[in-house]
C-alpha positions as CSV (number, residue, x, y, z in Angstrom):
1,M,0.8,2.9,33.7
2,N,-0.6,6.3,32.8
3,N,-3.3,7.0,30.2
4,D,-0.9,7.7,27.3
5,Q,1.0,4.5,27.9
6,H,-2.3,2.6,28.1
7,E,-3.4,4.1,24.8
8,M,-0.1,3.3,23.1
9,Y,-0.3,-0.3,24.4
10,D,-3.9,-0.7,23.1
11,Y,-2.9,0.7,19.7
12,A,0.1,-1.6,19.5
13,R,-2.0,-4.6,20.5
14,K,-4.6,-3.7,17.9
15,R,-2.0,-3.3,15.1
16,I,-0.4,-6.6,16.0
17,K,-3.8,-8.3,15.9
18,Q,-4.6,-6.7,12.5
19,K,-1.3,-7.8,11.0
20,K,-1.7,-11.3,12.5
21,R,-5.1,-11.6,10.8
22,L,-3.7,-10.4,7.5
23,Y,-0.9,-13.0,7.6
24,F,-3.5,-15.7,8.4
25,H,-5.6,-14.4,5.5
26,F,-2.6,-14.7,3.2
27,V,-1.9,-18.3,4.3
28,L,-5.5,-19.2,4.0
29,F,-5.6,-17.6,0.5
30,F,-2.5,-19.5,-0.6
31,I,-3.6,-22.9,0.7
32,G,-7.2,-22.3,-0.5
33,S,-6.0,-21.3,-4.0
34,I,-4.0,-24.5,-4.3
35,F,-7.0,-26.5,-3.0
36,I,-9.4,-24.8,-5.5
37,F,-6.9,-25.5,-8.4
38,I,-6.6,-29.2,-7.4
39,I,-10.4,-29.6,-7.1
40,N,-10.8,-28.1,-10.5
41,K,-8.4,-30.7,-12.0
42,W,-10.0,-33.5,-10.0
43,I,-13.5,-32.7,-11.0
44,K,-12.4,-32.0,-14.6
45,V,-14.8,-29.2,-15.4
46,E,-14.8,-28.0,-19.0
47,E,-11.7,-26.1,-19.8
48,S,-13.6,-23.1,-21.3
49,I,-15.2,-22.2,-18.0
50,N,-12.2,-21.6,-15.8
51,W,-14.3,-21.0,-12.7
52,Y,-11.3,-21.5,-10.4
53,I,-9.5,-18.5,-12.0
54,W,-12.4,-16.3,-11.2
55,A,-12.6,-17.6,-7.6
56,I,-8.9,-17.1,-7.0
57,T,-8.9,-13.7,-8.6
58,S,-11.9,-12.6,-6.5
59,W,-10.2,-13.8,-3.4
60,L,-7.0,-12.1,-4.3
61,F,-8.9,-8.8,-4.7
62,I,-10.4,-9.2,-1.2
63,F,-6.9,-9.9,0.1
64,V,-5.5,-6.8,-1.6
65,L,-8.3,-4.7,0.0
66,H,-7.4,-6.2,3.4
67,F,-3.7,-5.4,2.9
68,I,-4.5,-1.8,1.9
69,K,-6.7,-1.4,5.0
70,V,-4.0,-2.8,7.4
71,F,-0.8,-1.3,5.9
72,I,-2.0,1.9,4.2
73,T,-5.3,3.2,5.6
74,D,-4.8,2.3,9.3
75,S,-1.2,3.2,9.4
76,F,-1.8,6.9,8.8
77,M,-5.3,7.2,10.1
78,N,-4.5,6.2,13.6
79,K,-5.2,7.8,17.0
80,N,-2.6,10.6,16.4
81,W,-4.3,11.5,13.1
82,E,-7.7,11.5,14.9
83,R,-6.2,13.8,17.6
84,E,-4.7,16.2,15.1
85,Q,-8.0,16.4,13.2
86,I,-10.0,17.0,16.4
87,N,-7.5,19.7,17.5
88,R,-7.6,21.3,14.0
89,L,-11.5,21.4,14.0
90,M,-11.6,22.7,17.6
91,T,-9.2,25.5,16.7
92,M,-11.3,26.4,13.7
93,Q,-14.4,26.5,15.9
94,E,-12.7,28.6,18.5
95,K,-11.6,31.1,15.8
96,K,-15.1,31.3,14.4
97,I,-16.5,31.9,17.9
98,E,-13.9,34.6,18.6
99,H,-14.7,36.3,15.3
100,L,-18.4,36.2,16.1
101,N,-17.7,37.6,19.6
102,N,-15.6,40.4,18.1
103,E,-18.4,41.3,15.6
104,I,-20.9,41.4,18.5
105,E,-18.6,43.6,20.5
106,N,-18.1,45.9,17.5
107,K,-21.9,46.2,17.0
108,K,-22.4,47.0,20.7
109,I,-19.8,49.8,20.5
110,T,-21.4,51.5,17.4
């Protein structure tokens, strides 16, 4: 297995692990929300408080952030994106160095 294949394998393994954790987080959120709702009915806390709605909504917000990280952010900011950004920055630096060298050469001539 060459280096590129090894990187592709590592990336695929990492993505599968991320998705697996996200699916587990969803199942945990679903079961936990049901559990929180049942506990609220069992304890019979005042109806005006609705603490369980705040708890479930907060957890849902965290789950949505996790979903965005896995399926949006990490899907386009991967190793290929990193390589493209590095190459772009290196090209810009090389152009600046070439421009400075040309300026130095021009000053030497005059």
